[in-house]
Chimera marker file (.cmm) of the C-alpha trace (Angstrom):
<marker_set name="trace">
<marker id="1" x="52.342" y="272.658" z="36.093" r="1" g="1" b="0" radius="0.5"/>
<marker id="2" x="51.118" y="269.472" z="37.754" r="1" g="1" b="0" radius="0.5"/>
<marker id="3" x="51.611" y="269.171" z="41.515" r="1" g="1" b="0" radius="0.5"/>
<marker id="4" x="52.250" y="265.804" z="43.139" r="1" g="1" b="0" radius="0.5"/>
<marker id="5" x="52.437" y="265.444" z="46.906" r="1" g="1" b="0" radius="0.5"/>
<marker id="6" x="54.824" y="262.701" z="47.993" r="1" g="1" b="0" radius="0.5"/>
<marker id="7" x="54.066" y="260.657" z="51.094" r="1" g="1" b="0" radius="0.5"/>
<marker id="8" x="57.091" y="262.228" z="52.819" r="1" g="1" b="0" radius="0.5"/>
<marker id="9" x="55.373" y="265.647" z="52.719" r="1" g="1" b="0" radius="0.5"/>
<marker id="10" x="52.837" y="264.520" z="55.340" r="1" g="1" b="0" radius="0.5"/>
<marker id="11" x="55.505" y="263.563" z="57.893" r="1" g="1" b="0" radius="0.5"/>
<marker id="12" x="54.839" y="266.722" z="59.966" r="1" g="1" b="0" radius="0.5"/>
<marker id="13" x="51.045" y="266.488" z="59.740" r="1" g="1" b="0" radius="0.5"/>
<marker id="14" x="50.517" y="269.111" z="57.030" r="1" g="1" b="0" radius="0.5"/>
<marker id="15" x="47.469" y="268.342" z="54.887" r="1" g="1" b="0" radius="0.5"/>
<marker id="16" x="47.276" y="268.432" z="51.103" r="1" g="1" b="0" radius="0.5"/>
<marker id="17" x="44.790" y="271.322" z="51.381" r="1" g="1" b="0" radius="0.5"/>
<marker id="18" x="47.314" y="273.355" z="53.383" r="1" g="1" b="0" radius="0.5"/>
<marker id="19" x="50.109" y="272.538" z="50.933" r="1" g="1" b="0" radius="0.5"/>
<marker id="20" x="48.078" y="273.628" z="47.904" r="1" g="1" b="0" radius="0.5"/>
<marker id="21" x="46.944" y="276.789" z="49.669" r="1" g="1" b="0" radius="0.5"/>
<marker id="22" x="50.523" y="277.753" z="50.551" r="1" g="1" b="0" radius="0.5"/>
<marker id="23" x="51.831" y="277.002" z="47.056" r="1" g="1" b="0" radius="0.5"/>
<marker id="24" x="49.218" y="279.173" z="45.360" r="1" g="1" b="0" radius="0.5"/>
<marker id="25" x="49.452" y="282.014" z="47.903" r="1" g="1" b="0" radius="0.5"/>
<marker id="26" x="53.152" y="282.048" z="48.684" r="1" g="1" b="0" radius="0.5"/>
<marker id="27" x="55.287" y="284.920" z="49.914" r="1" g="1" b="0" radius="0.5"/>
<marker id="28" x="58.635" y="283.503" z="48.700" r="1" g="1" b="0" radius="0.5"/>
<marker id="29" x="59.517" y="280.919" z="46.064" r="1" g="1" b="0" radius="0.5"/>
<marker id="30" x="63.258" y="280.350" z="45.951" r="1" g="1" b="0" radius="0.5"/>
<marker id="31" x="65.272" y="278.066" z="43.697" r="1" g="1" b="0" radius="0.5"/>
<marker id="32" x="67.884" y="276.057" z="45.591" r="1" g="1" b="0" radius="0.5"/>
<marker id="33" x="70.926" y="274.250" z="44.232" r="1" g="1" b="0" radius="0.5"/>
<marker id="34" x="70.346" y="270.678" z="43.099" r="1" g="1" b="0" radius="0.5"/>
<marker id="35" x="73.560" y="269.305" z="41.652" r="1" g="1" b="0" radius="0.5"/>
<marker id="36" x="72.396" y="265.676" z="41.757" r="1" g="1" b="0" radius="0.5"/>
<marker id="37" x="69.696" y="266.059" z="39.117" r="1" g="1" b="0" radius="0.5"/>
<marker id="38" x="70.432" y="268.747" z="36.510" r="1" g="1" b="0" radius="0.5"/>
<marker id="39" x="66.936" y="268.674" z="34.967" r="1" g="1" b="0" radius="0.5"/>
<marker id="40" x="65.278" y="268.986" z="38.385" r="1" g="1" b="0" radius="0.5"/>
<marker id="41" x="65.048" y="272.270" z="40.288" r="1" g="1" b="0" radius="0.5"/>
<marker id="42" x="64.700" y="272.250" z="44.081" r="1" g="1" b="0" radius="0.5"/>
<marker id="43" x="62.339" y="274.952" z="45.346" r="1" g="1" b="0" radius="0.5"/>
<marker id="44" x="61.693" y="276.358" z="48.801" r="1" g="1" b="0" radius="0.5"/>
<marker id="45" x="58.235" y="277.890" z="49.075" r="1" g="1" b="0" radius="0.5"/>
<marker id="46" x="57.236" y="279.928" z="52.132" r="1" g="1" b="0" radius="0.5"/>
<marker id="47" x="53.760" y="281.226" z="52.784" r="1" g="1" b="0" radius="0.5"/>
<marker id="48" x="50.480" y="280.768" z="54.599" r="1" g="1" b="0" radius="0.5"/>
<marker id="49" x="47.879" y="278.066" z="54.325" r="1" g="1" b="0" radius="0.5"/>
<marker id="50" x="44.102" y="278.634" z="54.291" r="1" g="1" b="0" radius="0.5"/>
<marker id="51" x="44.061" y="278.921" z="58.121" r="1" g="1" b="0" radius="0.5"/>
<marker id="52" x="46.860" y="281.489" z="58.272" r="1" g="1" b="0" radius="0.5"/>
<marker id="53" x="49.535" y="279.046" z="59.431" r="1" g="1" b="0" radius="0.5"/>
<marker id="54" x="53.018" y="279.877" z="58.102" r="1" g="1" b="0" radius="0.5"/>
<marker id="55" x="54.529" y="276.917" z="56.237" r="1" g="1" b="0" radius="0.5"/>
<marker id="56" x="57.733" y="275.932" z="54.479" r="1" g="1" b="0" radius="0.5"/>
<marker id="57" x="57.497" y="273.582" z="51.534" r="1" g="1" b="0" radius="0.5"/>
<marker id="58" x="60.251" y="271.949" z="49.534" r="1" g="1" b="0" radius="0.5"/>
<marker id="59" x="59.483" y="270.609" z="46.096" r="1" g="1" b="0" radius="0.5"/>
<marker id="60" x="61.390" y="269.132" z="43.200" r="1" g="1" b="0" radius="0.5"/>
<marker id="61" x="60.423" y="270.696" z="39.884" r="1" g="1" b="0" radius="0.5"/>
<marker id="62" x="60.911" y="268.341" z="36.968" r="1" g="1" b="0" radius="0.5"/>
<marker id="63" x="61.308" y="270.624" z="33.968" r="1" g="1" b="0" radius="0.5"/>
<marker id="64" x="60.860" y="267.871" z="31.380" r="1" g="1" b="0" radius="0.5"/>
<marker id="65" x="57.598" y="266.605" z="32.929" r="1" g="1" b="0" radius="0.5"/>
<marker id="66" x="56.334" y="270.065" z="33.932" r="1" g="1" b="0" radius="0.5"/>
<marker id="67" x="55.714" y="268.710" z="37.412" r="1" g="1" b="0" radius="0.5"/>
<marker id="68" x="56.386" y="269.806" z="40.992" r="1" g="1" b="0" radius="0.5"/>
<marker id="69" x="56.778" y="266.973" z="43.500" r="1" g="1" b="0" radius="0.5"/>
<marker id="70" x="56.327" y="268.236" z="47.059" r="1" g="1" b="0" radius="0.5"/>
<marker id="71" x="58.654" y="266.217" z="49.294" r="1" g="1" b="0" radius="0.5"/>
<marker id="72" x="58.606" y="268.277" z="52.528" r="1" g="1" b="0" radius="0.5"/>
<marker id="73" x="56.045" y="270.428" z="54.332" r="1" g="1" b="0" radius="0.5"/>
<marker id="74" x="56.072" y="271.740" z="57.891" r="1" g="1" b="0" radius="0.5"/>
<marker id="75" x="55.310" y="274.760" z="60.031" r="1" g="1" b="0" radius="0.5"/>
<marker id="76" x="57.756" y="277.521" z="59.226" r="1" g="1" b="0" radius="0.5"/>
<marker id="77" x="61.035" y="277.411" z="61.142" r="1" g="1" b="0" radius="0.5"/>
<marker id="78" x="62.301" y="280.655" z="62.720" r="1" g="1" b="0" radius="0.5"/>
<marker id="79" x="65.295" y="280.750" z="60.386" r="1" g="1" b="0" radius="0.5"/>
<marker id="80" x="62.895" y="281.372" z="57.469" r="1" g="1" b="0" radius="0.5"/>
<marker id="81" x="60.638" y="284.020" z="59.085" r="1" g="1" b="0" radius="0.5"/>
<marker id="82" x="62.327" y="286.776" z="57.081" r="1" g="1" b="0" radius="0.5"/>
<marker id="83" x="61.017" y="285.146" z="53.890" r="1" g="1" b="0" radius="0.5"/>
<marker id="84" x="57.456" y="286.102" z="54.816" r="1" g="1" b="0" radius="0.5"/>
<marker id="85" x="58.154" y="289.755" z="54.064" r="1" g="1" b="0" radius="0.5"/>
<marker id="86" x="56.854" y="290.993" z="50.725" r="1" g="1" b="0" radius="0.5"/>
<marker id="87" x="60.340" y="292.154" z="49.670" r="1" g="1" b="0" radius="0.5"/>
<marker id="88" x="62.183" y="288.935" z="50.634" r="1" g="1" b="0" radius="0.5"/>
<marker id="89" x="63.703" y="286.947" z="47.784" r="1" g="1" b="0" radius="0.5"/>
<marker id="90" x="66.857" y="285.423" z="49.265" r="1" g="1" b="0" radius="0.5"/>
<marker id="91" x="67.814" y="283.017" z="52.013" r="1" g="1" b="0" radius="0.5"/>
<link id1="1" id2="2" r="1" g="1" b="0" radius="0.2"/>
<link id1="2" id2="3" r="1" g="1" b="0" radius="0.2"/>
<link id1="3" id2="4" r="1" g="1" b="0" radius="0.2"/>
<link id1="4" id2="5" r="1" g="1" b="0" radius="0.2"/>
<link id1="5" id2="6" r="1" g="1" b="0" radius="0.2"/>
<link id1="6" id2="7" r="1" g="1" b="0" radius="0.2"/>
<link id1="7" id2="8" r="1" g="1" b="0" radius="0.2"/>
<link id1="8" id2="9" r="1" g="1" b="0" radius="0.2"/>
<link id1="9" id2="10" r="1" g="1" b="0" radius="0.2"/>
<link id1="10" id2="11" r="1" g="1" b="0" radius="0.2"/>
<link id1="11" id2="12" r="1" g="1" b="0" radius="0.2"/>
<link id1="12" id2="13" r="1" g="1" b="0" radius="0.2"/>
<link id1="13" id2="14" r="1" g="1" b="0" radius="0.2"/>
<link id1="14" id2="15" r="1" g="1" b="0" radius="0.2"/>
<link id1="15" id2="16" r="1" g="1" b="0" radius="0.2"/>
<link id1="16" id2="17" r="1" g="1" b="0" radius="0.2"/>
<link id1="17" id2="18" r="1" g="1" b="0" radius="0.2"/>
<link id1="18" id2="19" r="1" g="1" b="0" radius="0.2"/>
<link id1="19" id2="20" r="1" g="1" b="0" radius="0.2"/>
<link id1="20" id2="21" r="1" g="1" b="0" radius="0.2"/>
<link id1="21" id2="22" r="1" g="1" b="0" radius="0.2"/>
<link id1="22" id2="23" r="1" g="1" b="0" radius="0.2"/>
<link id1="23" id2="24" r="1" g="1" b="0" radius="0.2"/>
<link id1="24" id2="25" r="1" g="1" b="0" radius="0.2"/>
<link id1="25" id2="26" r="1" g="1" b="0" radius="0.2"/>
<link id1="26" id2="27" r="1" g="1" b="0" radius="0.2"/>
<link id1="27" id2="28" r="1" g="1" b="0" radius="0.2"/>
<link id1="28" id2="29" r="1" g="1" b="0" radius="0.2"/>
<link id1="29" id2="30" r="1" g="1" b="0" radius="0.2"/>
<link id1="30" id2="31" r="1" g="1" b="0" radius="0.2"/>
<link id1="31" id2="32" r="1" g="1" b="0" radius="0.2"/>
<link id1="32" id2="33" r="1" g="1" b="0" radius="0.2"/>
<link id1="33" id2="34" r="1" g="1" b="0" radius="0.2"/>
<link id1="34" id2="35" r="1" g="1" b="0" radius="0.2"/>
<link id1="35" id2="36" r="1" g="1" b="0" radius="0.2"/>
<link id1="36" id2="37" r="1" g="1" b="0" radius="0.2"/>
<link id1="37" id2="38" r="1" g="1" b="0" radius="0.2"/>
<link id1="38" id2="39" r="1" g="1" b="0" radius="0.2"/>
<link id1="39" id2="40" r="1" g="1" b="0" radius="0.2"/>
<link id1="40" id2="41" r="1" g="1" b="0" radius="0.2"/>
<link id1="41" id2="42" r="1" g="1" b="0" radius="0.2"/>
<link id1="42" id2="43" r="1" g="1" b="0" radius="0.2"/>
<link id1="43" id2="44" r="1" g="1" b="0" radius="0.2"/>
<link id1="44" id2="45" r="1" g="1" b="0" radius="0.2"/>
<link id1="45" id2="46" r="1" g="1" b="0" radius="0.2"/>
<link id1="46" id2="47" r="1" g="1" b="0" radius="0.2"/>
<link id1="47" id2="48" r="1" g="1" b="0" radius="0.2"/>
<link id1="48" id2="49" r="1" g="1" b="0" radius="0.2"/>
<link id1="49" id2="50" r="1" g="1" b="0" radius="0.2"/>
<link id1="50" id2="51" r="1" g="1" b="0" radius="0.2"/>
<link id1="51" id2="52" r="1" g="1" b="0" radius="0.2"/>
<link id1="52" id2="53" r="1" g="1" b="0" radius="0.2"/>
<link id1="53" id2="54" r="1" g="1" b="0" radius="0.2"/>
<link id1="54" id2="55" r="1" g="1" b="0" radius="0.2"/>
<link id1="55" id2="56" r="1" g="1" b="0" radius="0.2"/>
<link id1="56" id2="57" r="1" g="1" b="0" radius="0.2"/>
<link id1="57" id2="58" r="1" g="1" b="0" radius="0.2"/>
<link id1="58" id2="59" r="1" g="1" b="0" radius="0.2"/>
<link id1="59" id2="60" r="1" g="1" b="0" radius="0.2"/>
<link id1="60" id2="61" r="1" g="1" b="0" radius="0.2"/>
<link id1="61" id2="62" r="1" g="1" b="0" radius="0.2"/>
<link id1="62" id2="63" r="1" g="1" b="0" radius="0.2"/>
<link id1="63" id2="64" r="1" g="1" b="0" radius="0.2"/>
<link id1="64" id2="65" r="1" g="1" b="0" radius="0.2"/>
<link id1="65" id2="66" r="1" g="1" b="0" radius="0.2"/>
<link id1="66" id2="67" r="1" g="1" b="0" radius="0.2"/>
<link id1="67" id2="68" r="1" g="1" b="0" radius="0.2"/>
<link id1="68" id2="69" r="1" g="1" b="0" radius="0.2"/>
<link id1="69" id2="70" r="1" g="1" b="0" radius="0.2"/>
<link id1="70" id2="71" r="1" g="1" b="0" radius="0.2"/>
<link id1="71" id2="72" r="1" g="1" b="0" radius="0.2"/>
<link id1="72" id2="73" r="1" g="1" b="0" radius="0.2"/>
<link id1="73" id2="74" r="1" g="1" b="0" radius="0.2"/>
<link id1="74" id2="75" r="1" g="1" b="0" radius="0.2"/>
<link id1="75" id2="76" r="1" g="1" b="0" radius="0.2"/>
<link id1="76" id2="77" r="1" g="1" b="0" radius="0.2"/>
<link id1="77" id2="78" r="1" g="1" b="0" radius="0.2"/>
<link id1="78" id2="79" r="1" g="1" b="0" radius="0.2"/>
<link id1="79" id2="80" r="1" g="1" b="0" radius="0.2"/>
<link id1="80" id2="81" r="1" g="1" b="0" radius="0.2"/>
<link id1="81" id2="82" r="1" g="1" b="0" radius="0.2"/>
<link id1="82" id2="83" r="1" g="1" b="0" radius="0.2"/>
<link id1="83" id2="84" r="1" g="1" b="0" radius="0.2"/>
<link id1="84" id2="85" r="1" g="1" b="0" radius="0.2"/>
<link id1="85" id2="86" r="1" g="1" b="0" radius="0.2"/>
<link id1="86" id2="87" r="1" g="1" b="0" radius="0.2"/>
<link id1="87" id2="88" r="1" g="1" b="0" radius="0.2"/>
<link id1="88" id2="89" r="1" g="1" b="0" radius="0.2"/>
<link id1="89" id2="90" r="1" g="1" b="0" radius="0.2"/>
<link id1="90" id2="91" r="1" g="1" b="0" radius="0.2"/>
</marker_set>
């Protein structure tokens, strides 16, 4: 799958290197509802970057193009801490 990082993903100062690191070494990858675009899945990815910083990433997965467009990346909010556990799979 191709990964594209949208300009909006850098709003909170998270680098492309950190985003890629978190995506490939995630602890949770959860599909969220996306009723606006039926062929696009919205994903919440939680994990650590290469420096050990916990991040949350939101991406839009375009099934037809086999592409994930990262639209949001920031340091992990407290409400998502539970998703760092190995056995966490739900919000």
